C-alpha positions in Angstrom: -32.0 11.2 7.1 -31.0 11.9 10.8 -31.8 15.2 11.9 -29.1 17.5 13.7 -28.8 19.6 16.3 -27.4 23.0 17.0 -26.4 24.0 20.2 -24.7 27.9 21.0 -22.2 27.5 23.8 -23.1 31.1 24.9 -20.0 30.7 28.0 -17.9 28.5 29.2 -17.1 29.0 33.2 -14.5 28.1 34.8 -14.8 29.2 38.0 -13.1 27.8 40.1 -12.4 29.2 43.2 -10.7 28.7 46.3 -7.0 26.3 46.3 -8.7 24.2 48.7 -7.6 20.5 48.0 -10.6 20.3 45.4 -13.8 17.3 45.2 -11.8 14.3 43.3 -12.6 11.3 42.2 -9.8 8.2 41.1 -10.9 4.8 40.5 -8.2 2.5 40.6 -9.9 -0.5 41.6 -13.1 -2.5 41.2 -14.3 -1.5 45.1 -15.1 2.1 44.8 -17.6 4.3 47.3 -19.6 6.2 44.8 -19.6 10.5 45.6 -22.9 12.0 46.9 -24.3 14.8 44.3 -27.0 16.7 45.2 -28.9 17.9 41.5 -31.3 19.8 42.7 -34.9 20.0 40.9 -33.4 22.3 37.7 -35.8 25.9 37.8 -37.8 26.4 34.7 -38.2 30.4 36.0 -42.3 29.9 36.2 -43.3 29.1 32.4 -44.5 25.4 32.6 -43.7 24.4 29.3 -40.2 25.2 30.5 -40.5 23.5 33.8 -41.4 19.9 32.0 -38.2 20.5 30.0 -36.6 21.4 33.4 -37.2 18.3 35.0 -37.1 16.3 32.1 -33.4 17.5 32.4 -32.9 16.9 35.2 -34.0 13.6 35.4 -31.6 12.7 32.7 -28.4 14.3 34.2 -29.8 12.4 37.2 -29.5 9.0 35.2 -26.1 9.9 33.4 -24.2 10.1 36.6 -25.9 7.2 38.2 -25.4 5.3 35.2 -21.9 5.3 35.8 -21.3 4.1 39.3 -19.2 7.0 40.2 -21.7 8.8 41.6 -24.4 8.1 43.9 -27.8 11.2 43.6 -28.8 12.5 47.1 -32.5 11.9 47.7 -34.6 14.6 46.6 -36.9 14.9 48.8 -34.1 15.9 51.3 -33.3 18.7 49.8 -32.8 22.0 51.6 -32.8 24.8 49.0 -34.6 25.6 45.6 -32.3 25.2 42.2 -32.9 28.9 42.0 -31.0 29.4 45.2 -28.1 26.9 44.9 -27.4 29.5 42.1 -27.2 32.0 44.0 -26.5 31.4 47.8 -25.6 27.9 48.5 -26.2 26.9 51.7 -23.3 24.6 51.9 -23.3 23.7 55.9 -26.6 22.4 55.3 -25.9 20.4 52.4 -23.5 18.4 54.3 -25.5 16.9 57.0 -27.1 15.3 53.8 -23.1 14.4 53.4 -23.8 16.1 50.0 -20.1 16.0 48.4 -21.2 17.9 45.4 -24.0 19.9 44.2 -26.0 21.3 41.1 -28.0 24.3 40.7 -29.6 24.4 37.2 -32.3 28.0 35.5 -34.3 27.4 32.5 -35.2 30.8 30.4 -36.3 31.4 27.2 -34.3 33.1 24.7 -37.1 33.7 21.7 -38.2 30.7 20.3 -35.5 28.4 21.5 -34.1 28.4 25.5 -30.9 28.9 27.9 -29.8 27.3 30.0 -27.2 27.2 33.2 -25.9 25.7 35.4 -22.9 25.8 38.1 -20.8 22.3 39.8 -20.1 22.8 43.6 -17.9 21.3 45.4 -19.5 21.2 49.2 -16.8 20.5 51.8 -14.2 23.4 49.8 -17.5 25.5 49.3 -16.1 26.3 46.1 -17.5 26.4 42.7 -16.3 23.8 40.6 -17.5 24.6 37.0 -20.2 25.8 35.2 -21.8 26.5 31.9 -24.6 28.4 29.3 -25.9 26.1 26.7 -28.3 27.3 24.6 -29.9 25.5 22.1 -33.5 24.7 20.2 -36.4 22.6 22.1 -36.0 19.2 20.8 -32.5 18.9 21.7 -33.3 19.8 25.4 -31.7 15.7 25.9 -28.5 16.6 24.4 -28.6 19.9 26.7 -28.8 17.7 29.5 -26.0 14.5 28.9 -23.4 17.8 27.9 -24.2 18.9 31.5 -23.5 16.0 33.1 -20.5 15.5 30.5 -19.5 18.3 32.4 -20.2 17.2 36.3 -18.3 13.9 34.9 -15.5 15.3 33.7 -14.2 18.4 36.2 -15.0 15.3 39.2 -13.1 12.2 37.7 -10.9 14.4 35.7 -11.9 11.7 32.1 -13.2 13.0 29.3 -17.3 12.9 29.9 -19.5 9.6 27.0 -22.8 11.1 28.1 -23.0 12.7 25.3 -22.0 10.0 22.4 -24.4 7.9 20.0 -23.8 3.5 19.9 -24.5 1.5 16.2 -25.5 -1.8 16.4 -26.7 -4.4 14.3 -30.3 -4.9 15.4 -31.9 -8.1 14.8 -35.4 -8.7 14.8 -37.6 -11.9 14.1 -34.5 -14.0 14.6 -36.2 -17.1 15.1 -37.8 -16.9 11.6 -37.2 -19.0 9.2 -38.1 -16.4 6.6 -38.1 -12.9 8.0 -35.5 -12.6 10.1 -34.1 -8.9 9.3 -30.0 -7.5 10.1 -30.4 -4.1 10.6 -28.4 -0.9 11.2 -29.6 0.8 14.2 -28.6 3.6 15.9 -29.4 5.5 19.5 -28.0 7.7 22.7 -25.1 6.1 24.5 -28.6 5.9 27.2 -30.8 3.8 25.2 -32.8 6.7 23.2 -33.6 8.4 20.5 -33.3 4.7 18.7 -33.9 5.0 14.8 -32.9 2.6 12.1 -30.1 3.0 9.7 -30.9 0.6 7.0 -34.4 -1.7 6.1 -33.2 -5.1 6.9 -33.7 -5.3 2.9 -30.9 -7.3 2.8 -28.1 -8.8 5.7 -25.5 -6.2 6.8 -22.7 -6.3 9.9 -19.2 -5.4 11.3 -20.4 -1.1 11.7 -17.9 1.0 12.7 -18.1 4.7 13.2 -15.0 7.2 11.7 -13.5 9.7 14.4 -15.2 12.8 13.4 -18.8 10.4 14.4 -20.0 11.4 10.8 -20.0 8.2 8.8 -20.6 4.3 9.7 -18.6 1.8 7.2 -19.8 -1.8 7.1 -20.4 -4.7 5.3 -23.6 -5.6 2.8 -24.4 -9.4 2.7 -27.0 -8.8 0.5 -30.1 -10.5 0.1 -29.7 -13.5 3.5 -25.8 -13.6 2.6 -26.7 -14.9 -1.2 -24.6 -12.5 -3.2 -20.8 -10.8 -2.8 -20.1 -8.9 0.2 -20.2 -5.0 -0.6 -18.2 -2.3 1.1 -20.4 0.6 2.4 -19.8 3.9 3.8 -23.6 5.3 5.7 -23.5 8.8 6.3 -25.2 9.9 9.4 -25.8 13.7 8.3 -27.5 12.9 5.2 -28.9 9.6 5.8 -27.3 8.1 2.1 -24.9 5.0 2.0 -22.5 4.6 -0.6 -20.9 1.5 -1.6 -16.7 1.4 -1.7 -16.4 -1.6 -3.7 -17.2 -5.0 -3.9 -14.6 -7.4 -2.1 -14.1 -11.0 -2.0 -14.8 -13.0 1.4 -16.9 -13.0 4.0 -14.7 -11.3 7.0 -14.6 -8.1 5.7 -14.3 -6.4 9.7 -13.7 -3.0 8.1 -12.5 -0.1 10.5 -11.3 3.5 9.6 -7.8 5.0 10.1 -7.5 7.4 12.7 -7.6 10.1 10.5 -10.9 9.0 8.5 -9.1 8.6 5.0 -8.8 5.0 4.7 -10.1 1.4 5.8 -8.7 -1.0 7.2 -10.0 -4.9 6.6 -9.8 -8.6 5.9 -10.8 -9.6 2.9 -9.7 -13.6 1.2 -8.8 -11.8 -2.4 -6.1 -13.8 -3.5 -6.6 -16.8 -1.6 -5.7 -16.5 1.9 -7.9 -14.0 4.7 -5.5 -11.0 5.0 -5.1 -7.2 5.8 -5.5 -4.7 3.4 -5.7 -0.7 3.2 -8.2 0.8 1.6 -7.5 4.7 0.7 -11.0 6.1 0.9 -10.2 8.5 -2.3 -8.7 5.9 -5.0 -11.1 2.9 -3.2 -7.0 1.1 -4.2 -6.6 -2.1 -1.8 -2.7 -2.2 -1.0 -1.9 -6.2 1.2 -0.9 -5.3 4.9 0.0 -9.5 5.5 1.6 -11.6 3.5 0.9 -14.8 4.7 -1.0 -17.9 2.1 -2.5 -19.9 5.2 -3.4 -18.1 7.9 -6.8 -16.1 8.8 -6.1 -12.8 9.4 -8.8 -10.5 10.8 -10.5 -7.6 12.9 -7.3 -4.9 12.9 -7.5 -2.1 14.4 -4.9 1.0 14.7 -3.5 1.9 18.2 -5.0 5.9 19.1 -1.6 7.6 16.6 -2.2 5.3 14.0 1.2 3.3 13.9 0.6 0.1 14.8 -2.3 -2.2 13.9 -3.3 -4.7 16.7 -5.6 -7.8 14.7 -6.4 -11.5 15.0 -4.4 -14.5 13.2 -4.8 -18.4 13.6 -1.2 -18.3 12.3 0.1 -20.2 15.3 -3.4 -22.9 15.9 -5.6 -21.0 17.4 -7.3 -17.2 17.2 -4.8 -15.2 18.8 -4.3 -11.7 19.3 -1.0 -10.2 17.4 0.6 -6.4 16.7 2.5 -5.1 14.2 4.2 -1.6 13.0 1.0 0.2 10.6 4.2 1.0 8.4 4.7 -3.1 7.7 6.9 -6.0 9.5 5.4 -9.2 10.8 3.2 -9.4 14.1 4.3 -10.6 17.0 2.2 -12.7 19.7 0.4 -10.6 22.6 -2.1 -13.5 23.4 -0.9 -16.1 26.0 -4.0 -17.9 28.2 -6.0 -20.8 27.1 -8.3 -20.7 25.3 -9.3 -18.2 21.8 -8.9 -14.9 20.5 -10.9 -12.7 19.1 -12.1 -9.4 18.1 -9.1 -7.4 19.8 -10.1 -3.2 19.9 -7.0 -0.8 20.6 -8.9 1.8 23.3 -8.5 5.7 22.6 -6.2 5.9 25.5 -4.0 3.7 23.6 -3.2 2.2 27.3 -4.9 -1.1 26.8 -6.6 -3.8 24.5 -10.0 -5.0 24.8 -10.8 -8.6 23.4 -13.3 -11.9 23.2 -12.2 -14.5 24.6 -13.5 -18.3 25.0 -12.3 -21.4 26.9 -14.5 -24.7 26.6 -18.0 -23.4 27.5 -17.7 -19.5 28.6 -16.6 -16.3 27.1 -14.4 -13.4 28.9 -14.1 -10.2 28.1 -11.2 -9.2 28.8 -8.0 -6.3 28.7 -4.6 -6.1 28.5 -1.9 -3.6 27.6 -0.2 -3.6 24.1 2.6 -5.8 25.1 0.2 -8.7 25.9 0.7 -7.9 29.9 -1.1 -7.1 32.3 -4.3 -9.2 31.3 -7.2 -9.5 33.1 -11.3 -10.7 32.5 -13.5 -7.9 33.5 -16.6 -9.9 32.2 -17.8 -13.7 31.4 -21.1 -15.7 30.8 -22.7 -17.6 28.1 -21.8 -15.8 25.9 -20.1 -12.0 25.8 -18.0 -10.8 22.5 -17.6 -8.2 20.5 -16.1 -5.1 22.4 -15.8 -1.8 21.6 -14.8 1.5 24.3 -16.5 4.6 25.2 -14.6 7.5 23.3 -13.2 8.2 27.2 -11.4 4.3 27.0 -13.5 4.0 30.7 -16.3 1.8 29.3 -16.4 -1.9 26.9 -19.2 -2.0 25.0 -20.3 -5.5 23.9 -22.9 -8.1 23.2 -24.3 -10.4 25.6 -26.2 -13.4 26.2 -27.4 -15.0 29.5 -28.4 -18.4 27.8 -29.4 -20.4 25.0 -32.6 -19.9 25.7 -31.9 -15.7 26.0 -32.3 -12.7 24.0 -28.6 -11.2 22.9 -28.2 -7.8 24.6 -25.3 -5.1 25.2 -23.9 -4.7 28.4 -21.2 -2.1 29.7 -18.8 -2.4 32.0 -15.8 -0.1 33.5 -12.7 -1.0 32.7 -11.8 -2.6 36.6 -14.6 -4.2 35.8 -17.7 -3.0 38.5 -21.2 -1.6 37.1 -22.2 -4.1 34.5 -25.5 -2.6 33.2 -27.8 -3.9 30.4 -28.6 -1.0 28.0 -32.3 -1.1 26.8 -33.2 -2.0 23.5 -35.9 -3.3 21.0 -34.2 -6.0 19.2 -31.8 -8.4 19.5 -28.0 -7.2 18.8 -25.0 -8.8 16.8 -22.8 -6.2 16.8 -22.0 -2.7 18.4 -19.7 0.0 17.9 -19.7 3.2 19.9 
């Protein structure tokens, strides 16, 4: 069972002062100069235990903001004020000398057996406070506090929702070269790779995990022992730690995904001969067929955020291509027309883009296009890059990556404009992933 993280938001301080033009990032191209931000070491108030937690929180906030590529953290050795001083009387002219454009300070204090973190974000050039938070939590949840602070900073400066306090579920592959001991397990971790846990034992093979809109359930396929059994569609509850079967369905490629409101799942199945798309009500478990072709293979369905349209992959025209169709019925329209084959389309949470895998010759690509097929562009390529999934704010794309035939299958993320590619640190190899 996964331990629940409990927070108390003691206050949300929307303390924007002054009417001057505020610091704001607008990234529209692949070339971008990160914003210099000074994050002073958070103050533990003279409490040795809190001092260590304050140090850890500061480091996570710095790592989060640097990892997204939009910020450059000012060297702490150059700081000219402590966090306590910054929280009360920041000396903006001194910080301007260091070329800092944003300034952060934070304080920790005891609150019974828990602790409270106060932080403030300042715009150095307008000499104004942009925002602040006061968070109360249990000591073991300090990392989530740090992610929430980084989210608040990110959101206030970029205008986009933060994604640092999020988790990633993937299929972890242990002993991939073993003929008898390879394990495919569901695993979960924070978006920065920390707090890694396994959700399944590895006694059976699993695939295509997808997280529910509420973030508490994972739909996946259980293939049985080394895919010898009839595959079973299951839902894992992250709060209870229990997995429940919601039906055994014919076919090997089921690629389940939750609807936007979480009341049903869409999937592909070879039920009745052809591999078609189906809708499964999570209450009645009733299947409703969504595509009617008797010869094509239709797979990898995904709703748009409103639940009014579906994007999916079909080989009805020969090679696998991307199609979009109304969710309520009707035929699909092809939207991909580049060279090669297209796979694993997934709609952005913003609704403005569809990410996909493309293979042309011996090269794989991760690309994005608009829902009508226009504006197609590749944001990464390599020996193997596949299976994109979106960050909750629609700003980053995460996918499986491999540098060579002997290389480790890992996880990479990249910004939608194709910059700031980074590789996550995971203990095993990765097979499939969902954010």
